[in-house]
C-alpha positions in Angstrom: 120.9 116.9 92.9 121.6 113.4 94.3 122.7 112.2 97.8 126.0 110.2 98.6 124.5 106.8 97.6 123.0 108.2 94.3 119.9 106.5 95.0 118.2 109.2 96.8 117.9 107.1 99.8 118.8 110.2 102.4 115.9 110.3 104.8 113.7 113.4 105.1 114.0 113.1 108.9 117.4 113.5 109.3 118.3 116.9 110.7 121.6 119.1 110.0 124.1 120.2 112.8 123.6 123.9 113.3 125.5 126.3 115.4 124.3 127.6 118.8 122.6 130.5 116.9 120.8 128.1 114.6 122.8 128.8 111.7 125.1 126.6 109.6 127.5 127.2 106.6 125.6 126.5 103.3 128.1 123.9 102.1 127.7 122.0 105.3 124.3 121.9 105.1 124.2 120.6 101.3 126.5 118.0 102.3 124.9 116.8 105.6 121.6 117.0 103.5 123.0 114.4 100.9 123.5 116.6 98.1 127.1 115.5 97.7 130.4 115.4 99.3 131.5 118.7 100.9 134.2 119.5 98.3 131.5 119.0 95.4 129.1 121.2 97.4 131.6 124.0 97.4 132.1 123.4 93.4 128.6 123.9 93.1 128.2 127.1 95.0 131.2 128.5 93.1 129.7 127.4 89.8 126.7 129.4 90.7 124.3 126.1 90.9 122.9 127.0 94.6 120.4 129.9 95.1 119.2 131.1 98.7 115.9 133.0 98.7 116.1 133.4 94.8 119.6 134.9 94.9 122.6 132.9 93.8 125.3 132.2 96.4 128.8 131.6 95.5 130.7 133.1 98.8 131.8 129.9 100.5 131.2 130.1 104.2 127.9 131.7 103.6 125.7 130.9 106.9 121.9 130.2 106.3 118.9 129.2 108.7 117.9 125.9 107.5 114.8 126.2 109.2 113.5 129.4 106.8 115.9 129.5 104.0 114.6 128.6 100.7 117.6 126.6 98.9 117.7 125.5 95.4 120.5 123.3 93.9 120.6 123.4 90.2 117.0 124.5 90.1 115.9 121.9 92.8 114.3 122.7 95.9 115.9 121.3 99.1 113.5 120.8 101.8 113.9 123.1 105.0 114.2 121.7 108.4 110.9 120.5 109.9 109.4 118.9 113.0 107.1 117.1 110.6 107.4 113.8 109.1 106.8 112.3 105.8 106.4 108.5 105.0 105.8 106.1 102.3 103.7 102.9 103.4 103.1 100.0 101.2 99.7 99.4 102.1 98.6 95.8 101.9 95.5 94.4 100.1 92.2 94.5 102.7 93.7 97.3 105.0 91.2 100.0 105.0 92.7 103.5 104.2 91.6 105.2 107.5 93.3 105.8 110.6 90.7 104.3 112.8 88.0 101.7 111.9 84.7 101.4 113.9 83.8 98.2 112.5 87.0 96.8 113.9 88.8 96.0 110.3 92.4 96.6 110.0 93.4 99.8 109.0 96.1 102.2 108.3 96.4 103.3 112.0 97.0 99.9 113.1 100.1 99.5 110.8 101.6 102.7 112.2 100.4 102.3 115.7 103.8 102.4 117.2 104.6 106.0 115.9 104.3 108.7 118.4 102.9 111.5 115.6 99.2 112.0 115.0 99.6 111.1 111.2 97.2 111.8 108.2 96.9 109.7 105.2 97.3 111.7 101.9 94.5 110.6 99.8 93.4 107.0 100.1 93.6 103.5 98.4 90.6 101.4 98.2 90.6 98.4 100.7 91.2 95.9 97.9 93.8 97.7 96.3 97.4 97.5 97.5 100.5 99.9 97.3 101.7 103.4 97.9 100.3 105.9 100.3 102.0 108.9 101.9 101.6 109.6 105.5 102.4 113.0 107.5 101.6 115.0 110.4 101.9 117.9 108.2 98.3 118.8 107.6 98.8 121.5 105.3 100.9 119.1 103.2 98.5 116.5 103.1 95.6 118.7 102.0 97.9 120.3 99.3 98.8 117.0 97.6 95.2 115.7 97.9 93.5 118.7 96.3 92.5 118.0 92.7 94.2 121.0 91.4 98.0 119.6 92.4 97.3 117.3 89.5 100.2 114.8 90.5 100.8 111.8 88.5 100.1 108.4 89.9 101.1 105.2 88.6 99.0 101.9 89.1 99.6 98.4 88.0 96.7 96.3 87.3 95.9 92.7 86.6 92.7 92.5 84.4 90.5 89.7 82.8 90.9 88.8 79.4 93.7 89.8 76.8 93.9 93.4 76.4 95.0 94.5 73.2 97.0 97.6 72.0 93.8 99.1 70.5 92.5 99.4 74.2 95.6 101.0 75.0 95.2 103.6 72.3 91.3 104.0 73.4 92.2 104.8 77.0 94.9 107.2 75.6 92.3 109.2 73.8 90.2 109.6 76.7 87.2 107.6 78.2 83.8 109.3 79.2 82.6 107.7 82.5 79.1 108.4 84.2 80.6 111.3 86.3 83.0 112.9 83.5 85.8 112.1 81.1 89.0 110.7 82.4 92.3 111.5 80.8 95.2 108.7 80.9 98.5 110.1 80.9 100.4 107.0 79.8 99.5 103.4 79.3 101.3 100.3 78.4 100.8 96.3 78.6 103.1 94.9 81.0 102.5 91.2 80.4 99.9 89.0 78.9 99.0 85.5 79.6 98.7 84.3 75.7 97.5 80.8 76.5 100.5 80.2 79.1 97.7 79.9 82.0 94.1 78.5 82.4 92.5 81.9 82.0 93.5 84.9 80.0 94.8 88.1 81.8 96.8 91.0 81.0 99.1 93.2 83.3 98.8 96.7 82.3 100.4 100.0 83.7 98.2 103.2 84.0 99.4 106.8 84.6 96.7 109.2 85.6 96.5 112.7 87.3 93.1 112.4 89.3 91.8 110.4 92.2 88.4 109.9 91.8 86.7 107.0 93.8 87.9 103.8 92.4 88.7 105.5 89.1 91.2 102.9 87.6 88.7 99.9 88.3 85.7 101.8 86.6 88.0 102.9 83.8 89.1 99.4 83.1 85.8 97.7 83.3 84.4 100.5 81.0 86.6 99.3 78.1 85.8 95.5 78.8 88.6 94.5 81.2 87.5 94.2 85.0 90.4 94.5 87.5 91.3 91.5 89.8 94.2 92.9 91.3 95.5 96.6 91.5 98.5 98.1 92.9 99.7 101.9 93.1 103.4 101.7 92.5 104.1 105.8 92.4 102.7 109.1 93.2 104.8 111.7 91.4 108.6 111.2 92.2 107.8 108.7 95.1 108.3 105.2 94.1 107.2 102.2 95.6 110.4 100.3 94.8 111.1 97.2 96.7 109.4 98.3 100.1 107.9 95.3 101.7 104.1 95.2 102.2 103.0 96.8 105.4 106.7 98.7 106.0 107.3 102.2 105.7 110.3 104.5 105.1 110.8 108.1 105.2 110.6 110.3 101.9 114.1 111.2 100.6 114.8 114.9 100.6 114.7 114.7 96.9 111.1 113.3 96.9 110.1 115.6 99.5 111.9 118.8 97.7 109.8 117.9 94.5 106.4 117.4 96.3 107.0 120.7 98.3 108.1 122.7 95.2 105.4 125.4 94.3 107.3 126.3 91.2 107.5 123.0 89.9 105.5 122.7 86.6 
């Protein structure tokens, strides 16, 4: 399910144009939601690729309530209309992951001060870690994503001290036992090493983990002998930081939001 520009950039905050009764033709909703052109959406319906509330809908002109209908296109969930907002923030290093700070330090709340909504941050990042954090005014959504049982993949890129060898990568993938329990690393790879090109040896490594224990990536890498000097979170599940500038926000795309909301994913 791709939007018109094939980059997934259709914002989750855009609302479709409904009739006076709040209903809308299904192919029109799909097109306005960025799934494809109106003609292509009609083809998808005729091919049996569109489901509404668990039933395949092939009749063109079928009307749905976009606020309540559970719509899937080729198995992917299309988020319903909602008054909530779902945002991606690229948190700069040094910004506290709270909406306010009694000590007067710069916090996430300062970066979103112009927003009218009462926003929550989903999870947190250490103050000295930069990167992707999700913000929303949907409290249920925030709690669900932050719950350990959700097991969503998080990708981090770390600059570490020393030359990290492939043997360490294998050690990480086998699992590491920390003081507060084992850590499983889903994927790990060396992105770049200094190899004598600079005055100090360092390595850039990418890790993918599911959990969010306090300072877990820093503790993990220090445990294997490579303390972190700089750390960035680059993705949470389907949501990627991309080229979003530091301190800036964007809406989640409908594709990203659909994957995060989809309780049947697995």
